[in-house]
N, C-alpha and C positions, 0 to 999 in steps of 0.2 A: 524381650520386654521383661522388666523385673516385676515381682509380685507387688511391690510397693506402688509402682507406677500404674499397674492394673487396678489396684484398689482406689487410687486417686482418681483414675478415669471413671470408675464405676460410681464413686461418690459425686463426681462432677456431673455425670449424666443424670443423677437423681435431682440435682439442683437445677438443671437446665443449662443452656449454653451461656447464660449471663446471671450472675448472682443478684442482679437488681430486679429480676422478674418477680420473684416470690414476694418481696416487700411491696413492690408496686401494685401487685394484685390486691393486697390488703388495703392500701391507702389510696389507690390510684383512680377511683372514680371521681368524676368532676364534683359531685355533691359531697362526697366524703372530704375531699380537699377543702372545699369551701367552708364546710362546717368546722373542720379542725382548725383552719386558719382563723375563722371568726371567733373561736373559743380561746384564742391565745391570750387575750386581754384579761378576761374574767369569766366567771360563770354567768350563764344567761338562762332566762326562762324560755319555754318553748316558743311563745309568741314573739319574744325579742329576736330569737334566732330566725323565725319565719320572716320577720320584717327585714332583718339585716342581710339575710342570704337571698331572699327572693324565692325561696323554695315553697311549693305548695305543701299543705298539711300532710298529705299522704307520703310524698317524697321525703320530707323532713323526718317524719315518724320512722320510716323505713331506714333511713340513713343513721339516725340516732340509735335505733335498735342494733343495727350492724356494728356501729362503732362501740357501743356498750358491750356487745358480745365479744368483740375483738380486744377489749380492755384498753381502748384509746380514750374513752369518755366514761364518766361516772354520772349516775342519775341520783338526785337527791329530792325527796318529796317532803314538803312541809305540810302537815295536816291541819294547821291553823286555818281558819276561815278567812279568805278563800284558799282552797288547796292550791299549792304552787309546786311545780316541778322545775328543778334547776339542773342544768347540765354544765359540766366542767371537764377539763382535761385531767386524765390520770397522769402519773409520772411517765408512763409509756407514751401517752399522747403529747405531753409537754416536751418530751425529748426530741420531738420533731421540729420544735420551734427554730433551733439553729439551722436545721436543714432548709426550712422555709426561708429564713434570712439569706442563706447562701444562694438559693434559687432566685430570689428577688434581685440580689446583686448581679448574678450572672445574666438574668434577663434584661436588666437595665443596660448592661454592657453589650449584649449580643443580639437581642431581639429588637426589631423595629417597632416603634410606636405606630398606632393606626395612622397618624399624620404623615409618617415617613414612608409608609408602604407605597409601592409602585402600583397605580391603578390598572396598569396594563397586564399585570401578572394574573 
């Protein structure tokens, strides 16, 4: 085995067996995906996100903090009365929009709708 191949194997083992695992760990929770997808259109206030996603306050707050820490979402506070907090996608978060589009296209082609599912499964 050559040195180059050993180095490649060592680097690959650091990444794991699949290069998709690391990015999916960052964006892969159900609530993170819902919030990211919901922010595609425009920035939203906390309560708008709460209504549109169906998340409770605690869950939404935790997810928004996580996404902000990971630089997928930015938080903007307006101090005028009443104080308003707005959330929007960063360029990193917005770069996922084409990925969401492709997943939607794929799911329309390959996944059954609830009406099509076999009730005996």
